[in-house]
C-alpha positions as CSV (number, residue, x, y, z in Angstrom):
1,S,2.0,8.0,-2.0
2,D,4.5,6.8,0.7
3,G,7.4,8.3,-1.2
4,E,9.6,9.4,1.7
5,E,12.3,6.8,1.0
6,G,12.7,7.6,-2.7
7,I,12.1,5.6,-5.8
8,G,15.0,3.2,-4.9
9,N,12.8,1.5,-2.3
10,V,9.6,1.2,-4.4
11,A,8.9,-2.5,-5.0
12,T,9.2,-2.4,-8.8
13,S,11.4,-4.1,-11.3
14,P,15.1,-3.1,-11.8
15,E,14.3,-2.3,-15.4
16,W,11.5,0.1,-14.4
17,K,13.8,1.8,-12.0
18,R,16.5,2.2,-14.6
19,R,14.0,3.7,-17.1
20,F,12.5,6.0,-14.5
21,C,15.9,7.3,-13.4
22,Q,16.9,7.9,-17.0
23,S,13.7,9.9,-17.5
24,I,14.5,12.3,-14.6
25,A,18.3,12.5,-15.1
26,Y,18.2,15.7,-17.1
27,K,15.7,17.5,-14.8
28,G,16.7,19.9,-12.1
29,P,20.0,19.8,-10.1
30,P,22.1,16.6,-10.0
31,M,20.6,14.1,-7.6
32,T,20.8,10.5,-6.6
33,C,18.0,8.7,-8.3
34,Q,17.6,6.3,-5.4
35,N,16.6,9.2,-3.2
36,Y,14.4,10.9,-5.7
37,P,11.2,11.9,-3.8
38,I,7.8,10.8,-5.1
39,G,4.2,11.4,-4.2
40,F,3.3,13.9,-1.6
41,T,6.9,14.3,-0.5
42,A,7.8,15.5,-3.9
43,W,4.9,17.8,-4.0
44,A,5.8,19.4,-0.7
45,K,9.3,20.1,-2.1
46,D,7.8,21.8,-5.1
47,P,4.2,22.8,-4.2
48,T,1.7,24.0,-6.8
49,I,0.1,26.4,-4.3
50,D,1.3,28.8,-1.6
51,L,2.0,26.7,1.5
52,E,1.0,29.6,3.7
53,S,-2.5,29.3,2.4
54,L,-2.9,25.8,3.9
55,K,-4.6,25.9,7.3
56,L,-4.8,22.2,8.1
57,V,-3.6,19.0,6.5
58,L,-5.4,15.7,7.2
59,T,-3.8,12.4,6.0
60,M,-5.7,9.1,6.2
61,D,-3.7,5.9,5.9
62,P,-4.9,3.2,6.3
63,L,-8.6,3.0,6.9
64,G,-11.1,0.1,7.1
65,A,-10.1,-1.8,10.2
66,P,-12.9,-2.2,12.6
67,G,-10.8,-2.3,15.8
68,I,-13.3,-4.1,18.0
69,K,-16.7,-5.1,16.6
70,N,-19.4,-2.5,17.4
71,N,-16.7,-0.3,19.0
72,D,-15.0,1.1,15.8
73,F,-12.2,3.6,16.6
74,V,-9.6,5.5,14.6
75,A,-6.3,6.8,16.0
76,V,-5.8,10.5,15.5
77,L,-2.1,11.2,15.6
78,G,-0.1,14.5,15.7
79,T,-2.5,16.9,17.3
80,E,-0.1,17.5,20.2
81,S,2.0,19.7,18.0
82,T,-0.7,22.2,17.3
83,P,-2.4,23.9,20.3
84,G,-6.2,23.7,19.9
85,L,-6.3,21.0,17.3
86,Q,-7.3,18.2,19.6
87,E,-10.2,20.3,20.9
88,L,-11.2,21.0,17.3
89,M,-11.2,17.3,16.5
90,E,-13.1,16.3,19.6
91,E,-15.8,18.8,18.7
92,S,-15.9,17.8,15.1
93,F,-16.1,14.0,15.9
94,Q,-19.2,14.5,18.2
95,G,-21.9,12.1,17.1
96,A,-19.7,10.2,14.7
97,A,-20.0,6.4,14.4
98,T,-16.2,6.0,14.7
99,K,-14.6,7.0,18.0
100,P,-11.4,9.1,17.8
101,L,-8.5,8.0,20.1
102,F,-5.9,10.7,20.4
103,V,-2.4,9.4,20.1
104,N,1.0,11.2,20.2
105,R,2.7,11.1,16.8
106,Q,5.9,10.0,18.4
107,Y,4.4,6.7,19.5
108,A,4.7,5.7,15.8
109,A,8.0,7.5,15.3
110,T,9.4,4.8,13.0
111,S,6.3,4.9,10.7
112,Y,5.9,7.4,7.9
113,S,2.9,9.7,7.3
114,D,2.5,11.9,4.2
115,A,1.9,14.8,6.6
116,D,5.5,14.4,7.8
117,A,6.6,16.4,4.7
118,L,4.8,19.4,6.1
119,T,5.4,18.9,9.8
120,K,8.4,17.1,11.3
121,D,10.4,17.0,8.1
122,F,9.5,20.5,7.0
123,K,12.3,23.0,6.3
124,P,11.2,26.4,7.6
125,L,10.2,29.0,5.0
126,C,11.2,32.5,6.0
127,G,10.1,35.8,4.6
128,E,12.3,38.9,4.7
129,H,12.7,38.5,8.5
130,T,13.6,35.2,10.1
131,E,11.0,35.8,12.8
132,N,8.3,35.3,10.2
133,C,9.2,31.7,9.4
134,L,6.6,29.2,8.4
135,N,7.7,26.2,10.6
136,G,5.1,23.7,9.3
137,I,1.4,23.1,8.7
138,P,-1.0,22.0,11.3
139,A,-1.8,18.3,10.6
140,A,-3.4,15.2,11.9
141,W,-3.0,11.6,10.8
142,F,-6.1,9.3,10.8
143,A,-5.1,5.6,11.0
144,Q,-7.2,2.5,11.9
145,T,-5.6,-0.3,13.8
146,A,-4.5,-2.4,10.8
147,F,-1.3,-0.2,10.7
148,G,0.2,-2.5,13.3
149,K,0.5,-5.2,10.7
150,Y,0.7,-2.8,7.7
151,H,3.9,-1.3,9.0
152,G,5.3,-4.5,10.5
153,G,4.8,-3.3,14.1
154,L,4.9,-6.8,15.6
155,N,8.1,-7.7,13.8
156,G,10.1,-4.8,15.2
157,N,11.0,-3.2,18.5
158,Y,7.5,-3.7,20.0
159,L,8.0,-7.5,20.2
160,L,10.3,-7.6,23.3
161,P,8.4,-5.0,25.2
162,A,5.2,-7.0,24.5
163,M,6.9,-10.1,26.0
164,E,8.1,-8.1,28.9
165,Y,4.7,-6.8,29.7
166,G,3.3,-10.2,29.2
167,M,5.4,-11.6,32.0
168,I,3.6,-9.4,34.5
169,P,2.1,-11.8,37.1
170,G,-1.5,-12.5,36.1
171,I,-1.1,-11.8,32.4
172,K,-0.5,-14.8,30.2
173,I,0.3,-14.2,26.5
174,P,-1.3,-16.8,24.2
175,G,1.1,-19.2,22.4
176,E,0.2,-17.7,19.1
177,L,2.0,-14.4,19.6
178,A,0.6,-12.8,16.5
179,T,-2.9,-12.7,18.1
180,F,-1.5,-10.4,20.8
181,S,-1.9,-7.5,18.3
182,L,-5.6,-7.3,18.0
183,D,-5.4,-6.0,14.4
184,M,-3.6,-9.0,12.9
185,R,-6.8,-10.8,11.9
186,K,-8.8,-7.6,11.2
187,N,-7.1,-5.8,8.4
188,F,-10.1,-4.7,6.4
189,D,-13.9,-4.6,6.8
190,D,-16.3,-2.9,4.4
191,V,-18.7,-1.9,7.2
192,A,-15.9,-0.4,9.2
193,L,-14.7,1.5,6.1
194,E,-18.2,2.9,5.5
195,K,-18.5,4.0,9.2
196,V,-15.1,5.8,9.3
197,T,-15.8,7.4,5.9
198,E,-19.1,8.8,7.1
199,S,-17.4,9.9,10.3
200,I,-14.6,11.7,8.5
201,K,-17.1,13.4,6.1
202,K,-18.8,14.7,9.3
203,V,-15.5,16.0,10.6
204,L,-14.6,17.7,7.3
205,K,-18.0,19.3,7.2
206,N,-17.7,20.6,10.8
207,I,-14.2,21.9,10.2
208,G,-15.2,23.5,6.9
209,N,-18.0,25.4,8.6
210,K,-15.5,27.1,11.0
211,P,-15.1,30.7,10.0
212,D,-11.4,30.9,10.9
213,L,-8.7,28.4,11.5
214,S,-5.8,30.9,11.7
215,Y,-5.5,30.2,15.4
216,L,-4.0,26.8,14.6
217,V,-0.2,27.2,14.5
218,Y,2.2,24.2,14.2
219,N,4.9,24.1,16.9
220,P,7.9,22.0,15.7
221,Q,9.5,22.1,19.2
222,V,7.0,19.7,20.6
223,A,8.1,16.7,18.6
224,K,11.7,17.8,18.7
225,S,11.8,17.9,22.5
226,I,10.2,14.4,22.7
227,R,12.7,12.9,20.3
228,E,15.6,14.4,22.2
229,A,14.2,13.1,25.5
230,N,13.8,9.6,24.1
231,A,17.3,9.6,22.6
232,K,18.6,10.2,26.1
233,C,16.3,7.5,27.6
234,G,17.4,4.8,25.1
235,G,14.4,2.6,25.6
236,Q,12.8,0.4,22.9
237,V,9.4,2.0,23.3
238,P,8.9,5.8,23.3
239,Q,8.6,6.7,27.0
240,C,10.2,10.1,27.8
241,G,9.3,13.7,27.3
242,F,5.5,13.1,27.1
243,S,3.0,15.4,28.7
244,L,0.1,15.1,31.2
245,Q,-2.3,15.4,28.2
246,D,-0.6,12.3,26.7
247,A,-1.3,10.6,30.0
248,I,-5.0,11.7,29.9
249,N,-5.3,10.6,26.2
250,N,-3.7,7.2,26.9
251,K,-5.9,6.5,29.9
252,H,-9.0,7.4,27.8
253,A,-7.7,5.0,25.1
254,Y,-7.0,2.1,27.5
255,D,-10.4,2.6,29.1
256,F,-12.2,2.5,25.8
257,I,-10.4,-0.6,24.6
258,A,-11.0,-2.4,28.0
259,R,-14.7,-1.6,27.8
260,A,-14.9,-2.8,24.2
261,L,-13.0,-6.0,25.0
262,S,-15.4,-6.8,27.9
263,T,-18.3,-7.2,25.4
264,A,-16.3,-8.3,22.3
265,T,-17.7,-11.3,20.5
266,D,-15.3,-11.3,17.5
267,I,-12.0,-11.7,19.4
268,D,-10.7,-15.0,20.8
269,P,-11.1,-14.8,24.7
270,E,-7.6,-16.1,25.1
271,V,-6.5,-12.9,23.4
272,A,-9.0,-10.6,24.9
273,R,-8.4,-11.5,28.5
274,P,-4.7,-10.7,28.8
275,V,-5.1,-7.5,26.8
276,H,-8.1,-6.4,28.9
277,T,-6.0,-7.0,32.0
278,L,-3.1,-5.1,30.6
279,C,-5.3,-2.1,29.6
280,T,-6.9,-2.0,33.0
281,R,-3.6,-2.0,34.8
282,M,-2.2,0.7,32.6
283,S,-5.3,2.8,33.1
284,N,-5.0,2.5,36.9
285,A,-1.3,3.6,36.8
286,L,-2.1,6.5,34.6
287,G,-5.0,7.5,36.8
288,Q,-2.7,7.8,39.8
289,I,-0.4,10.1,37.8
290,I,-3.3,12.3,36.6
291,N,-4.7,12.6,40.1
292,A,-1.3,13.7,41.4
293,Y,-1.4,16.7,39.2
294,R,-5.1,17.5,39.7
295,G,-5.5,21.2,40.6
296,S,-2.5,22.4,38.7
297,N,-2.8,25.8,37.1
298,R,-0.7,24.7,34.2
299,K,-2.2,23.3,31.0
300,P,-1.9,19.6,30.6
301,W,0.3,20.0,27.5
302,E,2.8,22.1,29.6
303,V,3.3,19.5,32.3
304,I,5.9,16.7,31.7
305,P,5.5,14.2,34.5
306,K,8.7,12.2,35.1
307,E,6.7,9.3,36.6
308,L,4.8,8.9,33.2
309,E,8.0,7.3,31.8
310,Q,7.3,4.2,33.9
311,T,4.2,3.5,31.9
312,S,6.1,3.6,28.6
313,P,3.5,5.8,26.8
314,G,4.5,4.6,23.3
315,F,3.4,1.0,24.2
316,L,-0.2,2.1,23.4
317,A,0.7,2.1,19.7
318,M,1.1,-1.7,19.9
319,I,-2.2,-2.2,21.6
């Protein structure tokens, strides 16, 4: 359950809230009922198992949006904070009907994932020595494209950047702005849900057959450094502190969407054309950045290209 904001923000009647708050008033230390955690957030604060026994957490919310007909894809967010996790996912998705597109968790920084309770919001658990702290659990968030509407993406800070990009010469945004976000009319599809379910079953089977996942270690500094960099940038769209691997992932995503749009039959051409043009231009810009670092001895996650900021990496979340 999306319980990060407490029972006070659950859409229920005042009377239900009053009765719930009374029922918990005598439990545990004094607390403000409005902030009482529910769902997975509550479990993470008082887990029923040893957290150190968890090797990987996968959260799936929401699923069932086809993306682009016959080109189903699912966003896989958060792998950047665990070295080796993207490679594991790439291997595990091979042959799956739904294509994984790897997306930095910070692109959707204002949206909540249940995995947050064990990653970015996790309070380190230390043993007898502070150097033996558990800093979080490796995690990935699977989300299909309907989360743009589901989380109100078009109503928030993405609207102005969308208009800004729409004013680029040669790109005309349709009069019905809602159609700019391709997921607005494609919130659920039973065939897409069946495809992604089968794909995730394949992923789980492949991961489950791995003899050892102890090499996966969550690094809280990755997300922290990006958040700090973006706080200094002050932009509306996450754009600072991202790595060369993010550039590679973004280019791959823009290329995939552009190819899918070129053959799409279920999307209004007046919508498909400007978005296809935008994806192509973004891909070309990212390609130049990637080529500039070709031959580097450093791993892509270790390189933070300053020029990547000009592409506003977080804009991909809207597309």
